[in-house]
C-alpha positions as CSV (number, residue, x, y, z in Angstrom):
1,M,79.9,2.4,-37.5
2,G,80.8,-1.0,-36.2
3,R,80.0,0.2,-32.9
4,K,76.6,1.5,-33.8
5,V,75.8,-2.0,-35.2
6,L,76.8,-3.8,-32.3
7,T,74.7,-1.4,-30.0
8,I,71.8,-2.0,-32.1
9,L,72.2,-5.9,-32.1
10,S,72.7,-5.8,-28.3
11,V,69.5,-3.8,-28.0
12,L,67.7,-6.3,-30.4
13,L,69.1,-9.2,-28.2
14,L,67.7,-7.7,-25.1
15,L,64.4,-7.1,-26.6
16,L,64.0,-10.7,-27.9
17,C,65.2,-12.1,-24.6
18,G,62.7,-10.0,-22.8
19,M,59.9,-11.2,-25.2
20,G,60.9,-14.8,-24.6
21,L,60.8,-14.5,-20.8
22,A,57.4,-12.8,-21.2
23,S,56.3,-15.5,-23.4
24,G,57.6,-18.1,-20.8
25,Q,55.8,-16.4,-18.1
26,A,52.5,-16.5,-20.0
27,A,53.1,-20.0,-20.9
28,V,53.5,-21.1,-17.2
29,K,50.7,-18.9,-16.3
30,G,48.5,-20.6,-18.7
31,K,49.6,-24.0,-17.7
32,G,48.5,-23.0,-14.1
33,N,45.3,-21.9,-15.2
34,N,44.6,-25.1,-17.1
35,V,45.4,-27.1,-14.0
36,K,43.1,-25.1,-12.0
37,K,40.5,-25.6,-14.7
38,K,40.9,-29.3,-14.6
39,A,40.7,-29.6,-10.8
40,A,37.4,-27.6,-10.9
41,S,36.0,-29.9,-13.5
42,E,36.7,-33.0,-11.3
43,N,34.0,-31.4,-8.7
44,V,31.3,-33.4,-10.2
45,V,28.1,-33.8,-8.0
46,Y,25.3,-36.4,-8.7
47,L,21.7,-35.3,-7.2
48,T,19.9,-38.4,-6.3
49,F,16.4,-38.8,-4.9
50,D,14.8,-41.9,-3.2
51,D,11.3,-43.3,-2.7
52,G,9.3,-41.6,-5.6
53,P,7.8,-40.8,-7.7
54,N,5.1,-38.9,-5.6
55,K,3.3,-35.7,-5.4
56,Y,6.4,-33.8,-4.6
57,T,8.2,-35.1,-7.7
58,P,6.9,-32.8,-10.2
59,E,7.9,-29.7,-8.1
60,I,11.4,-31.1,-7.9
61,L,11.4,-31.6,-11.8
62,N,10.3,-28.0,-12.2
63,V,13.2,-26.8,-10.1
64,L,15.6,-29.0,-11.9
65,K,14.1,-27.8,-15.4
66,K,14.5,-24.1,-14.6
67,K,17.9,-24.6,-13.4
68,K,19.0,-26.7,-16.2
69,V,20.3,-29.5,-14.4
70,K,19.7,-33.4,-14.4
71,A,19.2,-35.7,-11.6
72,T,19.0,-39.6,-10.8
73,F,15.8,-40.9,-9.1
74,F,15.8,-44.3,-7.5
75,M,11.9,-45.4,-7.7
76,I,9.8,-47.8,-5.8
77,E,7.7,-50.1,-7.9
78,G,4.4,-49.2,-6.6
79,N,4.9,-45.6,-7.2
80,I,6.0,-46.1,-10.8
81,K,2.6,-47.8,-11.5
82,R,0.8,-45.2,-9.6
83,N,2.5,-42.2,-11.4
84,P,3.4,-43.3,-14.9
85,K,3.0,-39.7,-16.4
86,I,5.7,-38.4,-13.8
87,V,7.9,-41.3,-14.7
88,K,7.6,-40.4,-18.4
89,R,8.2,-36.9,-17.8
90,M,11.1,-37.5,-15.9
91,I,12.8,-39.6,-18.6
92,K,11.7,-37.4,-21.5
93,E,13.6,-34.3,-19.5
94,G,17.0,-36.3,-19.4
95,H,16.8,-37.6,-15.8
96,Y,18.0,-41.1,-15.0
97,P,15.5,-43.8,-13.5
98,G,17.1,-45.9,-11.1
99,L,15.5,-48.9,-9.0
100,H,14.7,-48.8,-5.2
101,S,12.8,-52.1,-4.6
102,V,9.4,-53.1,-4.3
103,S,8.7,-53.2,-0.6
104,H,11.2,-50.9,1.0
105,D,11.0,-53.4,3.9
106,A,14.3,-54.3,5.6
107,K,13.0,-57.7,7.1
108,K,11.6,-58.7,3.5
109,L,14.7,-57.6,1.7
110,Y,17.6,-58.7,4.1
111,K,16.1,-61.4,6.5
112,G,15.0,-63.9,3.9
113,H,16.6,-65.8,1.0
114,P,19.8,-63.8,-0.3
115,D,18.2,-63.4,-3.9
116,N,15.3,-61.2,-2.4
117,V,16.9,-58.2,-3.1
118,A,17.7,-59.0,-6.7
119,K,14.1,-60.3,-7.2
120,E,12.5,-57.1,-6.0
121,M,14.9,-55.0,-8.1
122,D,14.1,-57.2,-11.0
123,Q,10.5,-56.7,-10.7
124,T,11.0,-53.0,-10.4
125,R,13.0,-53.0,-13.4
126,K,10.4,-54.7,-15.3
127,T,7.7,-52.4,-14.2
128,L,9.6,-49.4,-15.2
129,K,10.3,-51.0,-18.7
130,K,6.5,-51.8,-19.1
131,V,5.5,-48.2,-17.9
132,A,8.3,-46.1,-19.6
133,K,9.7,-48.4,-22.2
134,V,13.2,-48.0,-20.7
135,N,15.6,-50.4,-18.9
136,S,17.8,-49.7,-15.9
137,N,20.5,-51.6,-14.1
138,L,21.2,-49.2,-11.4
139,V,20.0,-49.8,-8.0
140,R,20.0,-48.4,-4.5
141,V,19.0,-50.6,-1.8
142,P,16.7,-49.1,1.0
143,Y,18.6,-47.8,4.1
144,G,22.0,-48.2,2.5
145,S,24.0,-51.2,1.7
146,K,25.7,-51.4,5.0
147,P,25.4,-53.7,7.0
148,Y,22.7,-55.4,5.1
149,M,24.2,-56.2,1.6
150,K,26.7,-59.0,2.6
151,K,28.4,-60.9,-0.1
152,P,25.6,-63.5,-0.9
153,L,23.1,-60.8,-1.5
154,R,25.6,-58.6,-3.7
155,D,26.4,-61.9,-5.6
156,H,22.7,-62.2,-6.8
157,L,22.7,-58.5,-7.8
158,V,25.8,-59.2,-9.9
159,K,24.2,-62.3,-11.6
160,K,21.2,-60.1,-12.6
161,G,23.5,-57.4,-14.1
162,F,22.8,-54.8,-11.6
163,K,25.0,-51.7,-10.4
164,M,24.5,-50.6,-6.9
165,W,25.0,-47.0,-5.7
166,D,25.1,-45.7,-1.9
167,W,26.1,-42.2,-1.4
168,N,28.7,-40.0,0.3
169,I,26.6,-37.1,1.5
170,D,23.4,-37.8,3.4
171,T,21.2,-34.6,3.8
172,L,19.0,-36.3,6.4
173,D,16.1,-34.6,4.6
174,W,13.8,-37.5,5.9
175,K,14.5,-36.2,9.3
176,Y,14.5,-32.5,8.8
177,N,12.0,-32.2,5.9
178,K,9.2,-30.9,8.1
179,S,10.8,-29.7,11.4
180,N,13.9,-27.8,10.0
181,P,14.2,-27.9,6.1
182,A,17.2,-25.4,6.4
183,K,19.3,-28.2,7.9
184,I,19.1,-30.1,4.6
185,T,21.0,-27.3,3.0
186,Q,23.4,-27.0,5.9
187,N,24.0,-30.8,5.7
188,V,25.1,-30.5,1.9
189,K,27.4,-27.7,2.7
190,A,29.0,-29.3,5.5
191,G,29.3,-32.7,3.7
192,L,31.1,-31.0,0.8
193,K,34.0,-29.8,3.0
194,G,37.1,-31.9,2.2
195,K,35.3,-34.1,-0.3
196,K,37.3,-35.3,-3.2
197,G,36.3,-37.1,-6.4
198,P,32.6,-37.6,-7.4
199,V,30.2,-36.6,-4.8
200,V,26.6,-38.6,-4.7
201,I,24.2,-36.7,-2.6
202,L,21.2,-38.5,-1.1
203,F,17.6,-36.6,-1.1
204,H,14.2,-38.1,-1.0
205,D,11.1,-36.8,-2.9
206,S,9.7,-34.5,-0.2
207,K,8.3,-31.2,0.3
208,G,11.0,-29.7,2.2
209,T,13.7,-31.0,-0.1
210,A,11.8,-29.3,-3.0
211,K,11.9,-26.1,-1.0
212,Q,15.7,-26.3,-0.5
213,L,16.6,-27.4,-3.8
214,P,17.0,-24.3,-5.8
215,G,19.3,-22.6,-3.1
216,I,21.3,-26.0,-3.0
217,I,21.7,-26.0,-6.7
218,D,22.7,-22.5,-6.9
219,Y,25.4,-23.0,-4.1
220,L,26.8,-25.9,-6.0
221,L,27.2,-23.9,-9.3
222,E,28.6,-20.8,-7.8
223,N,31.2,-22.9,-5.9
224,G,32.4,-24.4,-9.0
225,Y,30.7,-27.9,-9.0
226,K,29.4,-29.5,-11.9
227,I,26.0,-31.4,-11.8
228,E,25.6,-34.4,-13.8
229,V,23.2,-37.3,-14.3
230,Y,24.1,-41.0,-13.9
231,Q,25.2,-42.6,-17.2
232,P,25.7,-46.3,-17.5
233,E,28.5,-46.1,-19.8
234,K,30.4,-44.0,-17.3
235,H,29.6,-45.9,-14.3
236,F,31.9,-45.8,-11.3
237,M,31.9,-47.5,-7.8
238,M,29.9,-45.9,-5.3
239,N,29.1,-48.7,-2.6
240,Y,30.1,-49.0,1.1
241,W,31.5,-52.6,0.4
242,K,33.9,-51.1,-2.4
243,D,32.7,-54.2,-4.4
244,K,34.2,-53.4,-7.8
245,R,31.7,-55.7,-9.5
246,L,28.9,-53.2,-8.6
């Protein structure tokens, strides 16, 4: 009788040990999945569009609406005035309105007084507020911040309370928009290789970009990227000078 009891106890002990091992393996496997999931969530992409709004912006907005993603638009002051309905639609549909100057002229912006950029962005901000009743502190300077935005110019942006974004993927759509639109998509895919951290993609409100956008969005989502819109409360540094103030 004693031997039978011992045998039963031994079997039970082996079963319990096996269950514990399986549970431990499941826990490890689950932990690995969580780590992988976390890494995937860090692949955040921001779609940003310059120089609008214009006649191509509604088509871009239609694509974004259909794909259920949001974007950030850096707008020129004169285009805001000329296209108030597009600006209002953009904001109503959850996109973020950024500022892209009045003149878009390198000489006017960068060759004169160091407060020229800040003044143009402030004028653009006031126009946006008048047209759409919203405020914005996010700017993108024409042609990118290097080499133009040296410290005195950046100091004036800081004084006005602005934040400044460049980009880390350039689609070159301004170059290939008409001649080779497929190249826009190719540049996005090539730019993503080896890229870590938030990805900010530079587009323009153009016909070729609008046509390529559905495929680009599908590619991003299918490859585990999360497309987000700029949020002031979650601002992060994305400027070539690595100026933490901006």
